[in-house]
mmCIF file of the protein (N, C-alpha, C, O) and its ligand, coordinates in Angstrom:
data_MODEL
# 
_entry.id   MODEL 
# 
loop_
_entity.id 
_entity.type 
_entity.pdbx_number_of_molecules 
1 polymer     1 
2 non-polymer 1 
# 
_entity_poly.entity_id                      1 
_entity_poly.type                           'polypeptide(L)' 
_entity_poly.nstd_linkage                   no 
_entity_poly.nstd_monomer                   no 
_entity_poly.pdbx_seq_one_letter_code       MTCGSKRVQRTEVSVRLRHGRTVRGVEADVCVACGERYFDLEAMHGLEAGSAENR 
_entity_poly.pdbx_seq_one_letter_code_can   MTCGSKRVQRTEVSVRLRHGRTVRGVEADVCVACGERYFDLEAMHGLEAGSAENR 
_entity_poly.pdbx_strand_id                 A 
# 
loop_
_entity_poly_seq.entity_id 
_entity_poly_seq.num 
_entity_poly_seq.mon_id 
_entity_poly_seq.hetero 
1 1  MET n 
1 2  THR n 
1 3  CYS n 
1 4  GLY n 
1 5  SER n 
1 6  LYS n 
1 7  ARG n 
1 8  VAL n 
1 9  GLN n 
1 10 ARG n 
1 11 THR n 
1 12 GLU n 
1 13 VAL n 
1 14 SER n 
1 15 VAL n 
1 16 ARG n 
1 17 LEU n 
1 18 ARG n 
1 19 HIS n 
1 20 GLY n 
1 21 ARG n 
1 22 THR n 
1 23 VAL n 
1 24 ARG n 
1 25 GLY n 
1 26 VAL n 
1 27 GLU n 
1 28 ALA n 
1 29 ASP n 
1 30 VAL n 
1 31 CYS n 
1 32 VAL n 
1 33 ALA n 
1 34 CYS n 
1 35 GLY n 
1 36 GLU n 
1 37 ARG n 
1 38 TYR n 
1 39 PHE n 
1 40 ASP n 
1 41 LEU n 
1 42 GLU n 
1 43 ALA n 
1 44 MET n 
1 45 HIS n 
1 46 GLY n 
1 47 LEU n 
1 48 GLU n 
1 49 ALA n 
1 50 GLY n 
1 51 SER n 
1 52 ALA n 
1 53 GLU n 
1 54 ASN n 
1 55 ARG n 
# 
loop_
_struct_asym.id 
_struct_asym.entity_id 
A 1 
B 2 
# 
loop_
_chem_comp.id 
_chem_comp.type 
_chem_comp.mon_nstd_flag 
ALA 'L-peptide linking' y 
ARG 'L-peptide linking' y 
ASN 'L-peptide linking' y 
ASP 'L-peptide linking' y 
CYS 'L-peptide linking' y 
GLN 'L-peptide linking' y 
GLU 'L-peptide linking' y 
GLY 'peptide linking'   y 
HIS 'L-peptide linking' y 
LEU 'L-peptide linking' y 
LYS 'L-peptide linking' y 
MET 'L-peptide linking' y 
PHE 'L-peptide linking' y 
SER 'L-peptide linking' y 
THR 'L-peptide linking' y 
TYR 'L-peptide linking' y 
VAL 'L-peptide linking' y 
ZN  non-polymer         . 
# 
_pdbx_entity_nonpoly.entity_id   2 
_pdbx_entity_nonpoly.name        ? 
_pdbx_entity_nonpoly.comp_id     ZN 
# 
_pdbx_nonpoly_scheme.asym_id         B 
_pdbx_nonpoly_scheme.entity_id       2 
_pdbx_nonpoly_scheme.mon_id          ZN 
_pdbx_nonpoly_scheme.ndb_seq_num     1 
_pdbx_nonpoly_scheme.pdb_seq_num     101 
_pdbx_nonpoly_scheme.auth_seq_num    101 
_pdbx_nonpoly_scheme.pdb_mon_id      ZN 
_pdbx_nonpoly_scheme.auth_mon_id     ZN 
_pdbx_nonpoly_scheme.pdb_strand_id   A 
_pdbx_nonpoly_scheme.pdb_ins_code    . 
# 
loop_
_atom_site.group_PDB 
_atom_site.id 
_atom_site.type_symbol 
_atom_site.label_atom_id 
_atom_site.label_alt_id 
_atom_site.label_comp_id 
_atom_site.label_asym_id 
_atom_site.label_entity_id 
_atom_site.label_seq_id 
_atom_site.pdbx_PDB_ins_code 
_atom_site.Cartn_x 
_atom_site.Cartn_y 
_atom_site.Cartn_z 
_atom_site.occupancy 
_atom_site.B_iso_or_equiv 
_atom_site.pdbx_formal_charge 
_atom_site.auth_seq_id 
_atom_site.auth_comp_id 
_atom_site.auth_asym_id 
_atom_site.auth_atom_id 
_atom_site.pdbx_PDB_model_num 
ATOM   1   N  N  . MET A 1 1  ? 10.059  -18.410 5.371  1.00 0.00 ? 1   MET A N  1 
ATOM   2   C  CA . MET A 1 1  ? 9.763   -17.624 6.511  1.00 0.00 ? 1   MET A CA 1 
ATOM   3   C  C  . MET A 1 1  ? 9.407   -16.214 6.134  1.00 0.00 ? 1   MET A C  1 
ATOM   4   O  O  . MET A 1 1  ? 10.052  -15.621 5.269  1.00 0.00 ? 1   MET A O  1 
ATOM   5   N  N  . THR A 1 2  ? 8.456   -15.699 6.726  1.00 0.00 ? 2   THR A N  1 
ATOM   6   C  CA . THR A 1 2  ? 8.048   -14.248 6.340  1.00 0.00 ? 2   THR A CA 1 
ATOM   7   C  C  . THR A 1 2  ? 8.971   -13.141 6.727  1.00 0.00 ? 2   THR A C  1 
ATOM   8   O  O  . THR A 1 2  ? 9.030   -12.132 6.023  1.00 0.00 ? 2   THR A O  1 
ATOM   9   N  N  . CYS A 1 3  ? 9.710   -13.270 7.827  1.00 0.00 ? 3   CYS A N  1 
ATOM   10  C  CA . CYS A 1 3  ? 10.572  -12.253 8.308  1.00 0.00 ? 3   CYS A CA 1 
ATOM   11  C  C  . CYS A 1 3  ? 11.935  -12.544 7.754  1.00 0.00 ? 3   CYS A C  1 
ATOM   12  O  O  . CYS A 1 3  ? 12.809  -11.724 8.036  1.00 0.00 ? 3   CYS A O  1 
ATOM   13  N  N  . GLY A 1 4  ? 12.254  -13.539 7.036  1.00 0.00 ? 4   GLY A N  1 
ATOM   14  C  CA . GLY A 1 4  ? 13.506  -13.732 6.367  1.00 0.00 ? 4   GLY A CA 1 
ATOM   15  C  C  . GLY A 1 4  ? 14.453  -14.610 7.244  1.00 0.00 ? 4   GLY A C  1 
ATOM   16  O  O  . GLY A 1 4  ? 15.445  -15.144 6.748  1.00 0.00 ? 4   GLY A O  1 
ATOM   17  N  N  . SER A 1 5  ? 14.112  -14.750 8.608  1.00 0.00 ? 5   SER A N  1 
ATOM   18  C  CA . SER A 1 5  ? 14.960  -15.523 9.514  1.00 0.00 ? 5   SER A CA 1 
ATOM   19  C  C  . SER A 1 5  ? 14.855  -17.023 9.152  1.00 0.00 ? 5   SER A C  1 
ATOM   20  O  O  . SER A 1 5  ? 13.765  -17.529 8.885  1.00 0.00 ? 5   SER A O  1 
ATOM   21  N  N  . LYS A 1 6  ? 15.993  -17.711 9.148  1.00 0.00 ? 6   LYS A N  1 
ATOM   22  C  CA . LYS A 1 6  ? 15.846  -19.170 8.969  1.00 0.00 ? 6   LYS A CA 1 
ATOM   23  C  C  . LYS A 1 6  ? 15.988  -19.968 10.272 1.00 0.00 ? 6   LYS A C  1 
ATOM   24  O  O  . LYS A 1 6  ? 15.975  -21.199 10.273 1.00 0.00 ? 6   LYS A O  1 
ATOM   25  N  N  . ARG A 1 7  ? 16.123  -19.226 11.381 1.00 0.00 ? 7   ARG A N  1 
ATOM   26  C  CA . ARG A 1 7  ? 16.376  -19.812 12.592 1.00 0.00 ? 7   ARG A CA 1 
ATOM   27  C  C  . ARG A 1 7  ? 14.961  -20.073 13.275 1.00 0.00 ? 7   ARG A C  1 
ATOM   28  O  O  . ARG A 1 7  ? 14.264  -19.159 13.716 1.00 0.00 ? 7   ARG A O  1 
ATOM   29  N  N  . VAL A 1 8  ? 14.621  -21.392 13.314 1.00 0.00 ? 8   VAL A N  1 
ATOM   30  C  CA . VAL A 1 8  ? 13.411  -21.813 13.911 1.00 0.00 ? 8   VAL A CA 1 
ATOM   31  C  C  . VAL A 1 8  ? 13.650  -22.828 14.961 1.00 0.00 ? 8   VAL A C  1 
ATOM   32  O  O  . VAL A 1 8  ? 14.610  -23.590 14.851 1.00 0.00 ? 8   VAL A O  1 
ATOM   33  N  N  . GLN A 1 9  ? 12.778  -22.899 16.054 1.00 0.00 ? 9   GLN A N  1 
ATOM   34  C  CA . GLN A 1 9  ? 12.920  -23.818 17.054 1.00 0.00 ? 9   GLN A CA 1 
ATOM   35  C  C  . GLN A 1 9  ? 11.641  -24.744 17.129 1.00 0.00 ? 9   GLN A C  1 
ATOM   36  O  O  . GLN A 1 9  ? 10.498  -24.297 17.023 1.00 0.00 ? 9   GLN A O  1 
ATOM   37  N  N  . ARG A 1 10 ? 11.920  -25.973 17.306 1.00 0.00 ? 10  ARG A N  1 
ATOM   38  C  CA . ARG A 1 10 ? 10.856  -26.917 17.436 1.00 0.00 ? 10  ARG A CA 1 
ATOM   39  C  C  . ARG A 1 10 ? 10.290  -26.813 18.876 1.00 0.00 ? 10  ARG A C  1 
ATOM   40  O  O  . ARG A 1 10 ? 10.999  -27.084 19.845 1.00 0.00 ? 10  ARG A O  1 
ATOM   41  N  N  . THR A 1 11 ? 9.073   -26.438 18.992 1.00 0.00 ? 11  THR A N  1 
ATOM   42  C  CA . THR A 1 11 ? 8.522   -26.146 20.319 1.00 0.00 ? 11  THR A CA 1 
ATOM   43  C  C  . THR A 1 11 ? 7.074   -26.681 20.330 1.00 0.00 ? 11  THR A C  1 
ATOM   44  O  O  . THR A 1 11 ? 6.416   -26.754 19.292 1.00 0.00 ? 11  THR A O  1 
ATOM   45  N  N  . GLU A 1 12 ? 6.616   -27.036 21.490 1.00 0.00 ? 12  GLU A N  1 
ATOM   46  C  CA . GLU A 1 12 ? 5.226   -27.413 21.746 1.00 0.00 ? 12  GLU A CA 1 
ATOM   47  C  C  . GLU A 1 12 ? 4.461   -26.214 22.143 1.00 0.00 ? 12  GLU A C  1 
ATOM   48  O  O  . GLU A 1 12 ? 4.860   -25.552 23.102 1.00 0.00 ? 12  GLU A O  1 
ATOM   49  N  N  . VAL A 1 13 ? 3.378   -25.867 21.481 1.00 0.00 ? 13  VAL A N  1 
ATOM   50  C  CA . VAL A 1 13 ? 2.687   -24.658 21.748 1.00 0.00 ? 13  VAL A CA 1 
ATOM   51  C  C  . VAL A 1 13 ? 1.172   -24.985 21.995 1.00 0.00 ? 13  VAL A C  1 
ATOM   52  O  O  . VAL A 1 13 ? 0.645   -26.044 21.653 1.00 0.00 ? 13  VAL A O  1 
ATOM   53  N  N  . SER A 1 14 ? 0.563   -23.995 22.602 1.00 0.00 ? 14  SER A N  1 
ATOM   54  C  CA . SER A 1 14 ? -0.977  -24.041 22.646 1.00 0.00 ? 14  SER A CA 1 
ATOM   55  C  C  . SER A 1 14 ? -1.489  -23.163 21.528 1.00 0.00 ? 14  SER A C  1 
ATOM   56  O  O  . SER A 1 14 ? -0.988  -22.092 21.188 1.00 0.00 ? 14  SER A O  1 
ATOM   57  N  N  . VAL A 1 15 ? -2.568  -23.757 20.988 1.00 0.00 ? 15  VAL A N  1 
ATOM   58  C  CA . VAL A 1 15 ? -3.149  -22.962 19.804 1.00 0.00 ? 15  VAL A CA 1 
ATOM   59  C  C  . VAL A 1 15 ? -4.616  -22.640 20.137 1.00 0.00 ? 15  VAL A C  1 
ATOM   60  O  O  . VAL A 1 15 ? -5.396  -23.552 20.410 1.00 0.00 ? 15  VAL A O  1 
ATOM   61  N  N  . ARG A 1 16 ? -4.975  -21.425 20.118 1.00 0.00 ? 16  ARG A N  1 
ATOM   62  C  CA . ARG A 1 16 ? -6.339  -21.021 20.294 1.00 0.00 ? 16  ARG A CA 1 
ATOM   63  C  C  . ARG A 1 16 ? -7.032  -21.085 19.017 1.00 0.00 ? 16  ARG A C  1 
ATOM   64  O  O  . ARG A 1 16 ? -6.622  -20.443 18.050 1.00 0.00 ? 16  ARG A O  1 
ATOM   65  N  N  . LEU A 1 17 ? -8.168  -21.904 18.961 1.00 0.00 ? 17  LEU A N  1 
ATOM   66  C  CA . LEU A 1 17 ? -8.866  -22.033 17.680 1.00 0.00 ? 17  LEU A CA 1 
ATOM   67  C  C  . LEU A 1 17 ? -10.007 -21.062 17.749 1.00 0.00 ? 17  LEU A C  1 
ATOM   68  O  O  . LEU A 1 17 ? -10.304 -20.483 18.794 1.00 0.00 ? 17  LEU A O  1 
ATOM   69  N  N  . ARG A 1 18 ? -10.666 -20.889 16.565 1.00 0.00 ? 18  ARG A N  1 
ATOM   70  C  CA . ARG A 1 18 ? -11.662 -19.837 16.297 1.00 0.00 ? 18  ARG A CA 1 
ATOM   71  C  C  . ARG A 1 18 ? -12.795 -19.955 17.275 1.00 0.00 ? 18  ARG A C  1 
ATOM   72  O  O  . ARG A 1 18 ? -13.370 -18.967 17.731 1.00 0.00 ? 18  ARG A O  1 
ATOM   73  N  N  . HIS A 1 19 ? -13.118 -21.265 17.602 1.00 0.00 ? 19  HIS A N  1 
ATOM   74  C  CA . HIS A 1 19 ? -14.286 -21.472 18.517 1.00 0.00 ? 19  HIS A CA 1 
ATOM   75  C  C  . HIS A 1 19 ? -14.018 -21.203 19.946 1.00 0.00 ? 19  HIS A C  1 
ATOM   76  O  O  . HIS A 1 19 ? -14.923 -21.279 20.777 1.00 0.00 ? 19  HIS A O  1 
ATOM   77  N  N  . GLY A 1 20 ? -12.759 -20.880 20.269 1.00 0.00 ? 20  GLY A N  1 
ATOM   78  C  CA . GLY A 1 20 ? -12.351 -20.597 21.659 1.00 0.00 ? 20  GLY A CA 1 
ATOM   79  C  C  . GLY A 1 20 ? -11.782 -21.736 22.282 1.00 0.00 ? 20  GLY A C  1 
ATOM   80  O  O  . GLY A 1 20 ? -11.324 -21.687 23.424 1.00 0.00 ? 20  GLY A O  1 
ATOM   81  N  N  . ARG A 1 21 ? -11.791 -22.831 21.533 1.00 0.00 ? 21  ARG A N  1 
ATOM   82  C  CA . ARG A 1 21 ? -11.175 -24.181 22.033 1.00 0.00 ? 21  ARG A CA 1 
ATOM   83  C  C  . ARG A 1 21 ? -9.621  -23.991 21.956 1.00 0.00 ? 21  ARG A C  1 
ATOM   84  O  O  . ARG A 1 21 ? -9.082  -23.431 21.002 1.00 0.00 ? 21  ARG A O  1 
ATOM   85  N  N  . THR A 1 22 ? -8.989  -24.465 22.958 1.00 0.00 ? 22  THR A N  1 
ATOM   86  C  CA . THR A 1 22 ? -7.432  -24.429 22.894 1.00 0.00 ? 22  THR A CA 1 
ATOM   87  C  C  . THR A 1 22 ? -6.923  -25.891 22.864 1.00 0.00 ? 22  THR A C  1 
ATOM   88  O  O  . THR A 1 22 ? -7.283  -26.760 23.658 1.00 0.00 ? 22  THR A O  1 
ATOM   89  N  N  . VAL A 1 23 ? -6.072  -26.049 21.886 1.00 0.00 ? 23  VAL A N  1 
ATOM   90  C  CA . VAL A 1 23 ? -5.388  -27.361 21.669 1.00 0.00 ? 23  VAL A CA 1 
ATOM   91  C  C  . VAL A 1 23 ? -3.931  -27.180 22.223 1.00 0.00 ? 23  VAL A C  1 
ATOM   92  O  O  . VAL A 1 23 ? -3.194  -26.291 21.797 1.00 0.00 ? 23  VAL A O  1 
ATOM   93  N  N  . ARG A 1 24 ? -3.580  -28.017 23.137 1.00 0.00 ? 24  ARG A N  1 
ATOM   94  C  CA . ARG A 1 24 ? -2.244  -28.005 23.808 1.00 0.00 ? 24  ARG A CA 1 
ATOM   95  C  C  . ARG A 1 24 ? -1.328  -29.019 23.171 1.00 0.00 ? 24  ARG A C  1 
ATOM   96  O  O  . ARG A 1 24 ? -1.746  -29.981 22.528 1.00 0.00 ? 24  ARG A O  1 
ATOM   97  N  N  . GLY A 1 25 ? -0.011  -28.741 23.393 1.00 0.00 ? 25  GLY A N  1 
ATOM   98  C  CA . GLY A 1 25 ? 0.935   -29.754 22.924 1.00 0.00 ? 25  GLY A CA 1 
ATOM   99  C  C  . GLY A 1 25 ? 1.182   -29.977 21.398 1.00 0.00 ? 25  GLY A C  1 
ATOM   100 O  O  . GLY A 1 25 ? 1.690   -31.001 20.942 1.00 0.00 ? 25  GLY A O  1 
ATOM   101 N  N  . VAL A 1 26 ? 0.755   -28.871 20.636 1.00 0.00 ? 26  VAL A N  1 
ATOM   102 C  CA . VAL A 1 26 ? 0.924   -28.980 19.242 1.00 0.00 ? 26  VAL A CA 1 
ATOM   103 C  C  . VAL A 1 26 ? 2.394   -28.619 18.849 1.00 0.00 ? 26  VAL A C  1 
ATOM   104 O  O  . VAL A 1 26 ? 2.872   -27.551 19.232 1.00 0.00 ? 26  VAL A O  1 
ATOM   105 N  N  . GLU A 1 27 ? 3.086   -29.460 18.123 1.00 0.00 ? 27  GLU A N  1 
ATOM   106 C  CA . GLU A 1 27 ? 4.460   -29.180 17.739 1.00 0.00 ? 27  GLU A CA 1 
ATOM   107 C  C  . GLU A 1 27 ? 4.433   -28.168 16.587 1.00 0.00 ? 27  GLU A C  1 
ATOM   108 O  O  . GLU A 1 27 ? 3.739   -28.354 15.587 1.00 0.00 ? 27  GLU A O  1 
ATOM   109 N  N  . ALA A 1 28 ? 5.217   -27.082 16.760 1.00 0.00 ? 28  ALA A N  1 
ATOM   110 C  CA . ALA A 1 28 ? 5.333   -26.167 15.724 1.00 0.00 ? 28  ALA A CA 1 
ATOM   111 C  C  . ALA A 1 28 ? 6.852   -25.639 15.681 1.00 0.00 ? 28  ALA A C  1 
ATOM   112 O  O  . ALA A 1 28 ? 7.611   -25.731 16.645 1.00 0.00 ? 28  ALA A O  1 
ATOM   113 N  N  . ASP A 1 29 ? 7.200   -25.076 14.446 1.00 0.00 ? 29  ASP A N  1 
ATOM   114 C  CA . ASP A 1 29 ? 8.477   -24.491 14.361 1.00 0.00 ? 29  ASP A CA 1 
ATOM   115 C  C  . ASP A 1 29 ? 8.277   -22.987 14.684 1.00 0.00 ? 29  ASP A C  1 
ATOM   116 O  O  . ASP A 1 29 ? 7.558   -22.250 14.008 1.00 0.00 ? 29  ASP A O  1 
ATOM   117 N  N  . VAL A 1 30 ? 8.922   -22.628 15.693 1.00 0.00 ? 30  VAL A N  1 
ATOM   118 C  CA . VAL A 1 30 ? 8.668   -21.156 16.139 1.00 0.00 ? 30  VAL A CA 1 
ATOM   119 C  C  . VAL A 1 30 ? 9.917   -20.427 15.702 1.00 0.00 ? 30  VAL A C  1 
ATOM   120 O  O  . VAL A 1 30 ? 11.029  -20.892 15.952 1.00 0.00 ? 30  VAL A O  1 
ATOM   121 N  N  . CYS A 1 31 ? 9.740   -19.238 15.022 1.00 0.00 ? 31  CYS A N  1 
ATOM   122 C  CA . CYS A 1 31 ? 10.819  -18.455 14.538 1.00 0.00 ? 31  CYS A CA 1 
ATOM   123 C  C  . CYS A 1 31 ? 11.449  -17.731 15.839 1.00 0.00 ? 31  CYS A C  1 
ATOM   124 O  O  . CYS A 1 31 ? 10.722  -17.146 16.643 1.00 0.00 ? 31  CYS A O  1 
ATOM   125 N  N  . VAL A 1 32 ? 12.777  -17.806 15.983 1.00 0.00 ? 32  VAL A N  1 
ATOM   126 C  CA . VAL A 1 32 ? 13.411  -17.324 17.128 1.00 0.00 ? 32  VAL A CA 1 
ATOM   127 C  C  . VAL A 1 32 ? 13.589  -15.698 17.026 1.00 0.00 ? 32  VAL A C  1 
ATOM   128 O  O  . VAL A 1 32 ? 13.875  -14.993 17.994 1.00 0.00 ? 32  VAL A O  1 
ATOM   129 N  N  . ALA A 1 33 ? 13.392  -15.263 15.813 1.00 0.00 ? 33  ALA A N  1 
ATOM   130 C  CA . ALA A 1 33 ? 13.432  -13.818 15.547 1.00 0.00 ? 33  ALA A CA 1 
ATOM   131 C  C  . ALA A 1 33 ? 12.138  -13.053 15.885 1.00 0.00 ? 33  ALA A C  1 
ATOM   132 O  O  . ALA A 1 33 ? 12.137  -12.054 16.604 1.00 0.00 ? 33  ALA A O  1 
ATOM   133 N  N  . CYS A 1 34 ? 11.071  -13.570 15.340 1.00 0.00 ? 34  CYS A N  1 
ATOM   134 C  CA . CYS A 1 34 ? 9.835   -12.758 15.490 1.00 0.00 ? 34  CYS A CA 1 
ATOM   135 C  C  . CYS A 1 34 ? 8.746   -13.644 16.269 1.00 0.00 ? 34  CYS A C  1 
ATOM   136 O  O  . CYS A 1 34 ? 7.699   -13.102 16.623 1.00 0.00 ? 34  CYS A O  1 
ATOM   137 N  N  . GLY A 1 35 ? 8.950   -14.822 16.504 1.00 0.00 ? 35  GLY A N  1 
ATOM   138 C  CA . GLY A 1 35 ? 7.998   -15.560 17.230 1.00 0.00 ? 35  GLY A CA 1 
ATOM   139 C  C  . GLY A 1 35 ? 6.856   -16.169 16.494 1.00 0.00 ? 35  GLY A C  1 
ATOM   140 O  O  . GLY A 1 35 ? 5.958   -16.781 17.073 1.00 0.00 ? 35  GLY A O  1 
ATOM   141 N  N  . GLU A 1 36 ? 6.908   -15.984 15.145 1.00 0.00 ? 36  GLU A N  1 
ATOM   142 C  CA . GLU A 1 36 ? 5.912   -16.590 14.345 1.00 0.00 ? 36  GLU A CA 1 
ATOM   143 C  C  . GLU A 1 36 ? 5.947   -18.142 14.316 1.00 0.00 ? 36  GLU A C  1 
ATOM   144 O  O  . GLU A 1 36 ? 6.998   -18.782 14.296 1.00 0.00 ? 36  GLU A O  1 
ATOM   145 N  N  . ARG A 1 37 ? 4.808   -18.646 14.315 1.00 0.00 ? 37  ARG A N  1 
ATOM   146 C  CA . ARG A 1 37 ? 4.750   -20.145 14.454 1.00 0.00 ? 37  ARG A CA 1 
ATOM   147 C  C  . ARG A 1 37 ? 4.357   -20.850 13.101 1.00 0.00 ? 37  ARG A C  1 
ATOM   148 O  O  . ARG A 1 37 ? 3.390   -20.435 12.462 1.00 0.00 ? 37  ARG A O  1 
ATOM   149 N  N  . TYR A 1 38 ? 5.049   -21.831 12.702 1.00 0.00 ? 38  TYR A N  1 
ATOM   150 C  CA . TYR A 1 38 ? 4.821   -22.617 11.487 1.00 0.00 ? 38  TYR A CA 1 
ATOM   151 C  C  . TYR A 1 38 ? 4.392   -24.004 11.879 1.00 0.00 ? 38  TYR A C  1 
ATOM   152 O  O  . TYR A 1 38 ? 5.015   -24.700 12.681 1.00 0.00 ? 38  TYR A O  1 
ATOM   153 N  N  . PHE A 1 39 ? 3.282   -24.362 11.260 1.00 0.00 ? 39  PHE A N  1 
ATOM   154 C  CA . PHE A 1 39 ? 2.782   -25.746 11.533 1.00 0.00 ? 39  PHE A CA 1 
ATOM   155 C  C  . PHE A 1 39 ? 2.976   -26.677 10.410 1.00 0.00 ? 39  PHE A C  1 
ATOM   156 O  O  . PHE A 1 39 ? 2.617   -26.360 9.276  1.00 0.00 ? 39  PHE A O  1 
ATOM   157 N  N  . ASP A 1 40 ? 3.560   -27.881 10.684 1.00 0.00 ? 40  ASP A N  1 
ATOM   158 C  CA . ASP A 1 40 ? 3.609   -28.775 9.564  1.00 0.00 ? 40  ASP A CA 1 
ATOM   159 C  C  . ASP A 1 40 ? 2.353   -29.491 9.397  1.00 0.00 ? 40  ASP A C  1 
ATOM   160 O  O  . ASP A 1 40 ? 1.399   -29.255 10.139 1.00 0.00 ? 40  ASP A O  1 
ATOM   161 N  N  . LEU A 1 41 ? 2.298   -30.411 8.401  1.00 0.00 ? 41  LEU A N  1 
ATOM   162 C  CA . LEU A 1 41 ? 1.037   -31.071 8.031  1.00 0.00 ? 41  LEU A CA 1 
ATOM   163 C  C  . LEU A 1 41 ? 0.494   -31.832 9.189  1.00 0.00 ? 41  LEU A C  1 
ATOM   164 O  O  . LEU A 1 41 ? -0.718  -31.843 9.403  1.00 0.00 ? 41  LEU A O  1 
ATOM   165 N  N  . GLU A 1 42 ? 1.345   -32.474 9.949  1.00 0.00 ? 42  GLU A N  1 
ATOM   166 C  CA . GLU A 1 42 ? 0.924   -33.302 11.040 1.00 0.00 ? 42  GLU A CA 1 
ATOM   167 C  C  . GLU A 1 42 ? 0.191   -32.461 12.128 1.00 0.00 ? 42  GLU A C  1 
ATOM   168 O  O  . GLU A 1 42 ? -0.842  -32.802 12.704 1.00 0.00 ? 42  GLU A O  1 
ATOM   169 N  N  . ALA A 1 43 ? 0.862   -31.352 12.310 1.00 0.00 ? 43  ALA A N  1 
ATOM   170 C  CA . ALA A 1 43 ? 0.262   -30.365 13.340 1.00 0.00 ? 43  ALA A CA 1 
ATOM   171 C  C  . ALA A 1 43 ? -1.089  -29.840 12.917 1.00 0.00 ? 43  ALA A C  1 
ATOM   172 O  O  . ALA A 1 43 ? -2.020  -29.610 13.689 1.00 0.00 ? 43  ALA A O  1 
ATOM   173 N  N  . MET A 1 44 ? -1.096  -29.664 11.510 1.00 0.00 ? 44  MET A N  1 
ATOM   174 C  CA . MET A 1 44 ? -2.391  -29.058 11.074 1.00 0.00 ? 44  MET A CA 1 
ATOM   175 C  C  . MET A 1 44 ? -3.499  -29.991 11.267 1.00 0.00 ? 44  MET A C  1 
ATOM   176 O  O  . MET A 1 44 ? -4.621  -29.609 11.601 1.00 0.00 ? 44  MET A O  1 
ATOM   177 N  N  . HIS A 1 45 ? -3.148  -31.372 11.031 1.00 0.00 ? 45  HIS A N  1 
ATOM   178 C  CA . HIS A 1 45 ? -4.246  -32.405 11.146 1.00 0.00 ? 45  HIS A CA 1 
ATOM   179 C  C  . HIS A 1 45 ? -4.643  -32.510 12.654 1.00 0.00 ? 45  HIS A C  1 
ATOM   180 O  O  . HIS A 1 45 ? -5.809  -32.728 12.983 1.00 0.00 ? 45  HIS A O  1 
ATOM   181 N  N  . GLY A 1 46 ? -3.662  -32.353 13.531 1.00 0.00 ? 46  GLY A N  1 
ATOM   182 C  CA . GLY A 1 46 ? -4.004  -32.317 14.938 1.00 0.00 ? 46  GLY A CA 1 
ATOM   183 C  C  . GLY A 1 46 ? -4.989  -31.216 15.302 1.00 0.00 ? 46  GLY A C  1 
ATOM   184 O  O  . GLY A 1 46 ? -5.890  -31.377 16.125 1.00 0.00 ? 46  GLY A O  1 
ATOM   185 N  N  . LEU A 1 47 ? -4.759  -30.071 14.629 1.00 0.00 ? 47  LEU A N  1 
ATOM   186 C  CA . LEU A 1 47 ? -5.660  -28.862 14.944 1.00 0.00 ? 47  LEU A CA 1 
ATOM   187 C  C  . LEU A 1 47 ? -6.932  -29.149 14.348 1.00 0.00 ? 47  LEU A C  1 
ATOM   188 O  O  . LEU A 1 47 ? -7.931  -28.801 14.978 1.00 0.00 ? 47  LEU A O  1 
ATOM   189 N  N  . GLU A 1 48 ? -7.077  -29.755 13.184 1.00 0.00 ? 48  GLU A N  1 
ATOM   190 C  CA . GLU A 1 48 ? -8.361  -30.018 12.576 1.00 0.00 ? 48  GLU A CA 1 
ATOM   191 C  C  . GLU A 1 48 ? -9.173  -30.983 13.459 1.00 0.00 ? 48  GLU A C  1 
ATOM   192 O  O  . GLU A 1 48 ? -10.371 -30.825 13.692 1.00 0.00 ? 48  GLU A O  1 
ATOM   193 N  N  . ALA A 1 49 ? -8.372  -32.063 13.961 1.00 0.00 ? 49  ALA A N  1 
ATOM   194 C  CA . ALA A 1 49 ? -9.089  -32.986 14.788 1.00 0.00 ? 49  ALA A CA 1 
ATOM   195 C  C  . ALA A 1 49 ? -9.600  -32.292 16.083 1.00 0.00 ? 49  ALA A C  1 
ATOM   196 O  O  . ALA A 1 49 ? -10.686 -32.587 16.582 1.00 0.00 ? 49  ALA A O  1 
ATOM   197 N  N  . GLY A 1 50 ? -8.766  -31.357 16.601 1.00 0.00 ? 50  GLY A N  1 
ATOM   198 C  CA . GLY A 1 50 ? -9.199  -30.691 17.757 1.00 0.00 ? 50  GLY A CA 1 
ATOM   199 C  C  . GLY A 1 50 ? -10.468 -29.810 17.603 1.00 0.00 ? 50  GLY A C  1 
ATOM   200 O  O  . GLY A 1 50 ? -11.350 -29.694 18.453 1.00 0.00 ? 50  GLY A O  1 
ATOM   201 N  N  . SER A 1 51 ? -10.425 -29.221 16.418 1.00 0.00 ? 51  SER A N  1 
ATOM   202 C  CA . SER A 1 51 ? -11.585 -28.292 16.073 1.00 0.00 ? 51  SER A CA 1 
ATOM   203 C  C  . SER A 1 51 ? -12.846 -29.087 15.744 1.00 0.00 ? 51  SER A C  1 
ATOM   204 O  O  . SER A 1 51 ? -13.948 -28.577 15.947 1.00 0.00 ? 51  SER A O  1 
ATOM   205 N  N  . ALA A 1 52 ? -12.726 -30.289 15.256 1.00 0.00 ? 52  ALA A N  1 
ATOM   206 C  CA . ALA A 1 52 ? -13.818 -31.048 14.841 1.00 0.00 ? 52  ALA A CA 1 
ATOM   207 C  C  . ALA A 1 52 ? -14.462 -31.939 15.928 1.00 0.00 ? 52  ALA A C  1 
ATOM   208 O  O  . ALA A 1 52 ? -15.475 -32.620 15.768 1.00 0.00 ? 52  ALA A O  1 
ATOM   209 N  N  . GLU A 1 53 ? -13.763 -31.838 17.000 1.00 0.00 ? 53  GLU A N  1 
ATOM   210 C  CA . GLU A 1 53 ? -14.096 -32.646 18.196 1.00 0.00 ? 53  GLU A CA 1 
ATOM   211 C  C  . GLU A 1 53 ? -15.331 -32.078 18.823 1.00 0.00 ? 53  GLU A C  1 
ATOM   212 O  O  . GLU A 1 53 ? -15.196 -31.087 19.540 1.00 0.00 ? 53  GLU A O  1 
ATOM   213 N  N  . ASN A 1 54 ? -16.598 -32.624 18.622 1.00 0.00 ? 54  ASN A N  1 
ATOM   214 C  CA . ASN A 1 54 ? -17.724 -32.107 19.182 1.00 0.00 ? 54  ASN A CA 1 
ATOM   215 C  C  . ASN A 1 54 ? -18.676 -33.104 19.510 1.00 0.00 ? 54  ASN A C  1 
ATOM   216 O  O  . ASN A 1 54 ? -19.829 -32.974 19.099 1.00 0.00 ? 54  ASN A O  1 
ATOM   217 N  N  . ARG A 1 55 ? -18.316 -34.175 20.260 1.00 0.00 ? 55  ARG A N  1 
ATOM   218 C  CA . ARG A 1 55 ? -19.271 -35.159 20.524 1.00 0.00 ? 55  ARG A CA 1 
ATOM   219 C  C  . ARG A 1 55 ? -20.017 -34.841 21.846 1.00 0.00 ? 55  ARG A C  1 
ATOM   220 O  O  . ARG A 1 55 ? -20.902 -35.595 22.252 1.00 0.00 ? 55  ARG A O  1 
HETATM 221 ZN ZN . ZN  B 2 .  ? 10.379  -14.631 11.893 1.00 0.00 2 101 ZN  A ZN 1 
# 
């Protein structure tokens, strides 16, 4: 953790992608001290799927 805090909370967040698309319901570990979000591998894959979705 960049701020040094080890206290994180598992939370569902909305993530704004570069293209302006927003992916909701992504599970992330949110630092209770600074609010920074950490995504695990599964969440990252979900984001990639969301950003690649262009049918
Ligand atoms: Zn932090």
